[in-house]
Structure formats: C-alpha cells, structure tokens
N, C-alpha and C positions, 0 to 999 in steps of 0.2 A: 450522570457528573461526568463528566469528560476528564478524562488524567492529566489533559493540561490545564483544567481548573484548578489543579492540587499543586501545580507547579512541576508538572512532567515537560520537557523541553518537547517543542513538537514532531522534530526529527525522531526523537525517541519513542513518542505514541504511536507512530506510524510505522518505525521496527518494529515495536511492541505486537502487533497484526501482522506482522509480514514476516521478517527474518526470525525476531526471537520466537514467533509462533511456529514455524517451521523445525528449527531448534528442537523446539520443546519434545514436538513429536516425531523428531529424530528423522525429518524427510527433507533435510534442505539441499540434498543434492536435486531436488526436482524443482519445489515454487521457495519463495521467499525473496528472492533478489531476482534481477533480470541479468542473464548471462546469457553465452551459446548453449543450447541444450538443455535447458530448464524450460520449466511451462510457461507458455508466454498467457500470464494472467497479466493484464495491465490495464490500469485506467489512468485516465487523462483530466484534470482540472483546470478550471480557467484564470488560478492565480497559483502564490508559489505557499503553498501549504507550510511551509517552515518558517515562513511569516505569519501566515493568517490560516490558522488551522480551519476555520470555519468554511475554507472555500473546498474542503471535502463533500460537504452537501453536497455542490452543486457539479456532478461529475459527467464531463461531455464526449467520453468514450470509454468505452468498455472494450476490451479483448479478454477472451475467456479459452484457455487451451488453442490459442494461435487466431481463432474465428470471432471476428468481430460482432458484437452485439449491439452495438451504440454507437453512433458517428453521426 
C-alpha cells in the first residue's frame, strides 16, 4: 500500500523518501534536496508526481552521485 492511498499528499510522500529520510539519518547536508554541493542523486519521470504519484513508476532518467545511469 502506498502512503498516498491512505490520504498522504503526493508531495509529502516524496519528501518522506528524500528530505525527511535524510533528516532522520542526520545526513541532510549531503542528500535529500537538490542544492549546490550536495550529492547529485536525481530521477526524472514523464509527468507531474504531485498530481499523479503513479508517474513515479516510469523513471526515464537516473543520476547517482553525478553519474548518469539511465537517459
């Protein structure tokens, strides 16, 4: 079951897996958000996950630690 299926807003569900997780682990100075000087772990999807969380299942771009793995 997805968090969004029990009424969590899509953006909050994404933040719980990124920013909030980094904060919980005490490492928010490295991952968790897209900022200069942070680890470049980025994905891209073909739609707006804030409107439709299911687009997160179709990842079209992956960058891990600044290296492109899927384009």
